[in-house]
MIDOKOL-948655 format. One record per residue (C-alpha): residue in one letter; x, y, z. Coordinates in Angstrom, 1 decimal, padded with zeros to 4 digits. Example, Ala and Ser with C-alpha at 12.3 -4.5 7.8 and 13.67 -1.06 7.14 Angstrom:
2
residu,xx,yy,zz
a,012.3,-004.5,007.8
s,013.7,-001.1,007.1
# end
This chain:
324
residu,xx,yy,zz
m,-025.4,041.0,-151.1
r,-024.0,037.3,-150.6
f,-020.8,039.3,-149.5
f,-022.2,040.7,-146.5
p,-021.8,038.5,-143.4
a,-025.7,038.1,-142.2
i,-025.7,040.7,-139.2
i,-023.9,043.5,-141.2
r,-027.0,042.9,-143.9
l,-029.5,043.4,-141.6
q,-028.3,046.3,-140.0
i,-027.4,047.7,-143.4
i,-030.7,047.1,-144.8
c,-032.6,048.7,-141.9
s,-030.1,051.9,-142.0
f,-031.6,052.3,-145.5
i,-035.0,052.1,-144.9
i,-034.3,055.1,-142.7
l,-032.1,056.3,-145.7
f,-035.1,056.4,-148.2
c,-037.1,058.2,-146.1
f,-034.5,061.4,-145.7
v,-033.0,061.7,-149.0
q,-034.8,063.9,-150.9
t,-033.9,062.9,-154.7
s,-033.2,059.4,-156.0
p,-029.6,059.1,-157.5
a,-031.4,057.3,-160.4
e,-032.8,060.4,-161.4
p,-031.8,062.0,-164.7
l,-029.6,065.4,-164.0
p,-031.7,068.8,-163.8
n,-032.2,070.8,-167.2
n,-030.3,073.9,-165.7
p,-028.5,076.4,-167.5
v,-024.9,075.7,-166.8
e,-024.2,078.5,-164.2
a,-026.5,076.4,-162.2
g,-024.6,073.1,-162.0
n,-026.7,070.7,-161.1
v,-028.6,071.3,-158.1
r,-032.4,071.0,-158.2
w,-033.4,074.8,-157.1
s,-036.9,075.9,-156.6
r,-037.5,079.2,-157.9
d,-040.5,079.5,-155.6
f,-039.0,081.9,-152.9
k,-042.7,082.5,-150.7
a,-042.8,078.6,-150.9
t,-039.6,077.8,-149.7
l,-039.7,080.4,-146.9
i,-042.7,078.4,-145.6
k,-041.1,075.0,-146.3
s,-038.4,076.3,-144.0
q,-040.7,077.4,-141.0
e,-042.8,074.0,-141.1
s,-039.2,072.2,-141.5
g,-036.8,073.9,-139.8
k,-034.1,073.5,-142.8
p,-032.5,076.2,-143.5
i,-032.6,077.8,-147.1
f,-029.4,077.8,-149.5
v,-030.2,080.9,-151.8
l,-027.7,081.8,-155.1
f,-027.8,084.7,-156.1
q,-026.5,084.3,-160.0
e,-026.1,085.9,-162.9
i,-027.7,083.8,-165.4
p,-026.8,083.7,-168.6
g,-023.8,084.9,-167.3
c,-020.1,085.5,-167.8
i,-017.4,083.1,-167.8
g,-016.7,083.2,-163.7
c,-020.3,082.2,-163.2
q,-020.5,079.4,-165.7
t,-017.1,077.9,-164.2
f,-018.7,078.4,-161.0
g,-021.7,076.3,-161.8
s,-020.0,073.7,-163.9
k,-017.1,073.2,-161.6
v,-018.4,073.6,-158.2
l,-022.3,073.6,-158.2
t,-021.8,070.0,-160.0
h,-019.7,067.8,-157.5
p,-022.0,064.8,-156.3
l,-021.5,065.1,-153.0
l,-021.6,068.9,-152.7
v,-025.0,068.6,-154.5
e,-026.3,066.0,-152.4
a,-025.6,067.9,-149.0
i,-027.7,071.1,-150.8
e,-030.3,069.1,-151.3
s,-030.6,066.7,-148.3
e,-029.5,070.0,-145.8
f,-031.0,072.5,-147.0
l,-033.9,074.0,-149.4
p,-031.7,075.8,-152.3
v,-033.8,078.6,-154.4
l,-032.3,080.3,-157.2
v,-032.8,084.0,-157.6
y,-031.5,085.7,-161.3
n,-029.5,088.3,-160.2
s,-029.1,089.4,-164.3
t,-032.9,091.0,-164.3
f,-034.7,094.3,-163.9
d,-038.3,093.4,-163.3
g,-040.5,090.4,-161.6
e,-039.8,088.4,-158.6
d,-036.2,087.9,-158.6
k,-035.7,091.9,-158.8
k,-038.0,092.0,-155.7
i,-036.0,089.4,-153.8
l,-032.7,091.2,-154.9
d,-033.8,094.2,-153.5
q,-035.2,093.0,-150.2
f,-031.7,091.5,-149.5
n,-029.7,094.3,-151.0
e,-028.1,092.1,-153.6
p,-026.7,094.1,-156.4
g,-027.7,093.1,-159.8
w,-025.7,091.7,-162.8
n,-022.7,090.2,-160.0
y,-020.8,087.2,-159.5
q,-022.9,084.9,-157.9
v,-023.3,085.3,-153.8
i,-024.7,082.5,-151.4
r,-026.3,083.3,-148.9
f,-027.9,081.1,-145.9
i,-031.6,082.2,-144.4
n,-033.8,081.5,-142.3
g,-037.7,081.0,-142.3
a,-038.0,084.5,-141.4
g,-035.7,085.9,-144.1
e,-033.1,086.4,-141.7
d,-029.3,085.6,-142.5
i,-027.9,082.2,-140.2
i,-024.7,083.7,-140.7
p,-023.3,086.9,-142.6
r,-023.3,087.4,-145.6
k,-020.0,087.1,-147.6
d,-018.9,087.7,-151.2
k,-016.3,085.8,-153.1
i,-016.7,081.9,-151.8
w,-016.1,080.5,-155.4
t,-014.5,076.7,-154.2
i,-016.2,073.3,-153.3
s,-014.0,073.7,-150.0
g,-015.3,077.2,-149.2
v,-019.1,077.0,-150.0
a,-018.7,073.4,-148.0
s,-017.9,075.4,-145.2
r,-020.1,078.0,-145.4
m,-022.7,075.4,-145.4
i,-021.5,073.2,-142.1
a,-020.8,076.6,-140.4
t,-024.8,077.4,-141.0
l,-025.7,073.6,-139.5
q,-023.7,074.4,-136.3
k,-024.9,077.4,-136.0
l,-028.6,075.8,-136.1
k,-027.1,073.0,-134.1
r,-028.2,070.6,-136.9
p,-026.3,067.8,-137.8
v,-023.3,068.1,-140.0
p,-022.9,064.8,-142.8
l,-019.7,063.5,-142.1
y,-019.2,063.2,-145.8
l,-019.6,067.0,-145.9
q,-016.7,067.2,-143.2
n,-014.6,065.4,-145.0
l,-015.5,067.0,-148.5
v,-013.8,070.3,-146.7
l,-010.5,068.2,-145.0
e,-009.7,066.7,-148.3
l,-010.5,070.0,-150.7
d,-008.6,072.2,-148.4
n,-005.1,071.9,-149.9
t,-003.4,075.1,-148.3
n,-004.0,072.9,-145.0
h,-002.2,069.7,-146.0
g,001.1,068.3,-145.6
q,002.8,065.6,-146.8
i,005.0,062.3,-145.2
g,006.6,058.9,-146.3
f,006.8,055.9,-144.0
a,009.4,052.9,-145.8
m,007.9,049.3,-144.5
a,007.9,046.0,-145.5
c,004.8,046.0,-146.9
y,002.8,049.1,-148.6
w,-000.2,047.5,-148.5
t,-000.2,047.4,-144.9
g,001.1,051.1,-144.2
e,-002.3,052.4,-146.4
y,-004.5,049.7,-144.3
k,-003.2,050.8,-141.0
l,-002.2,054.9,-141.5
g,-005.3,055.4,-143.4
k,-007.1,054.9,-140.4
v,-005.5,058.0,-139.0
n,-008.3,061.2,-138.2
g,-007.0,063.8,-140.6
v,-005.1,061.7,-143.0
v,-006.9,062.4,-146.1
a,-004.9,060.6,-149.0
t,-002.3,057.5,-149.4
e,-000.3,056.1,-152.0
a,001.6,053.5,-152.0
g,005.0,053.4,-153.9
w,008.9,052.8,-153.7
y,011.7,055.1,-152.7
d,015.3,054.4,-152.0
n,014.7,050.7,-153.0
r,012.0,050.4,-150.3
e,008.2,049.9,-150.2
v,006.9,053.2,-149.3
t,003.4,054.8,-148.3
l,003.0,058.5,-149.0
v,000.5,060.2,-146.5
t,-001.6,063.4,-147.1
y,-002.9,065.1,-144.0
h,-004.4,067.8,-142.8
k,-002.3,069.8,-140.1
d,-005.1,071.4,-138.2
i,-006.5,067.9,-137.2
v,-003.3,065.3,-137.1
t,000.4,066.5,-136.6
t,003.4,064.6,-137.8
k,004.7,063.3,-134.5
d,001.4,062.3,-134.1
l,001.6,060.4,-137.2
i,004.9,059.2,-136.6
d,004.5,057.9,-133.2
y,001.1,055.9,-134.6
a,003.5,054.0,-137.1
a,006.0,053.3,-135.0
r,003.1,052.1,-132.4
e,001.5,050.1,-135.0
q,005.5,048.8,-136.3
c,004.0,049.4,-139.8
a,007.4,052.2,-140.9
q,010.7,051.4,-140.6
r,012.1,054.8,-141.4
v,010.3,058.3,-142.2
y,010.5,061.0,-144.9
s,010.6,064.5,-144.8
f,009.3,066.9,-147.1
p,011.2,069.7,-148.0
g,010.5,072.7,-145.7
d,009.4,070.5,-142.9
q,011.6,069.5,-139.8
l,011.2,066.1,-138.5
i,012.5,064.7,-135.5
s,011.9,061.1,-134.0
k,013.5,059.1,-131.8
r,011.6,055.9,-132.9
l,012.4,056.0,-136.4
t,015.4,057.1,-138.6
v,014.4,060.3,-140.6
k,015.6,061.2,-144.1
p,014.6,063.8,-146.8
f,012.5,063.1,-149.4
h,013.3,064.0,-153.1
a,010.4,063.2,-155.3
e,012.6,062.7,-158.4
n,013.8,059.3,-156.9
y,009.8,058.0,-156.0
r,008.5,056.1,-158.0
k,004.5,055.3,-157.7
a,003.3,051.9,-157.4
q,001.2,050.2,-160.2
l,-002.6,050.6,-159.8
t,-003.8,047.3,-158.8
d,-001.5,047.9,-155.8
q,-003.2,051.0,-154.5
k,-005.9,050.7,-151.8
k,-005.2,046.7,-152.0
q,-008.1,046.3,-149.4
l,-010.6,047.2,-151.6
s,-010.0,044.5,-154.3
l,-011.5,042.4,-151.5
w,-014.9,044.0,-151.8
p,-015.7,044.8,-155.2
q,-019.0,045.3,-155.1
i,-018.0,049.1,-153.2
e,-018.0,050.0,-156.6
k,-021.4,050.5,-157.3
a,-020.8,053.3,-154.8
q,-020.7,056.4,-157.3
n,-017.7,059.1,-157.2
m,-016.0,058.3,-154.1
t,-013.5,060.9,-153.5
q,-010.2,060.2,-152.7
l,-010.9,060.4,-148.6
q,-013.3,058.2,-149.0
r,-011.3,055.2,-150.7
v,-008.6,055.8,-147.8
k,-011.2,055.0,-144.9
l,-012.9,052.0,-147.0
n,-009.9,050.5,-147.7
s,-008.6,051.1,-144.2
f,-011.6,050.4,-142.3
a,-013.3,047.7,-144.4
p,-010.8,044.7,-143.2
d,-012.1,044.9,-139.8
d,-015.4,046.5,-139.6
r,-017.4,047.1,-143.1
k,-020.0,048.5,-141.0
k,-017.5,051.5,-139.9
a,-016.5,052.0,-143.2
l,-020.0,052.5,-145.1
r,-020.3,055.4,-142.4
y,-018.0,057.6,-144.8
l,-020.1,056.9,-147.5
s,-022.9,059.7,-148.2
p,-026.8,058.7,-148.4
r,-027.1,058.5,-151.9
q,-023.8,056.6,-152.6
l,-025.1,054.1,-149.5
i,-028.7,053.5,-152.0
q,-026.2,052.7,-155.1
l,-024.5,050.3,-153.1
m,-027.4,048.2,-152.1
k,-028.6,048.2,-155.7
# end
């Protein structure tokens, strides 16, 4: 705590008092003893009780219909998707999670399967329902990635006009690889490049390196949020670039900066201690566990000027870890 200015420390403490009231599960608790197909989510198995909780709280219900014990695909979904710490946190904090076994012929699970017309012995299906047992958004098959599940969670929260956590929004942007692009900027100092370019909304990754005997910052961005023109104009305006490197398939044109092609075989990544250099001035930030690449980008960019703004990119549980 001694590294925080007094006013920021007071603001953060007040924020954390609120967070403790709303975070359902302490990050210090051990992981649940789930079958592999269920991941690390703390599920309820009482569907009727969860309906009542939803009616009382207004929270949507996250229902996982899962084959347990399941095939390799079901096990992979549980071990790779339902273990991502930020996704698990959002499921437990923003939803009421319920697990229904679809690998059964009787009992309460079978009644729920029949109620929702879900097939037995099927791959995992996630449905988002309200306290009346109605779908909030239409059922959809084959949503088996972290970004896919997170996108559906966001759509559900938006449909209900409930707040969507920034960390959940950014998780989708970071993992939506099919909509990512890359661009390189040469500059006098790649520390400055990462610090300034990481501020741009839509930038999901930065990397310091060497190319053409110059220090460069490689930028990965989400094409739906920011364009290469926006990035080039910003870099020129901030005077943090002397040249632009276009990746194969891109046709970059700039009146402000020289554009050259980028050939990956001639690129050399800078050493680890030169990556996200601003974070080295804030060593206690590493107490926030499981930070994603995008979170590190934003913390590195905003912390030197406004640590309070930088902390917005962490999840509530990460903020609690930071305060320990």
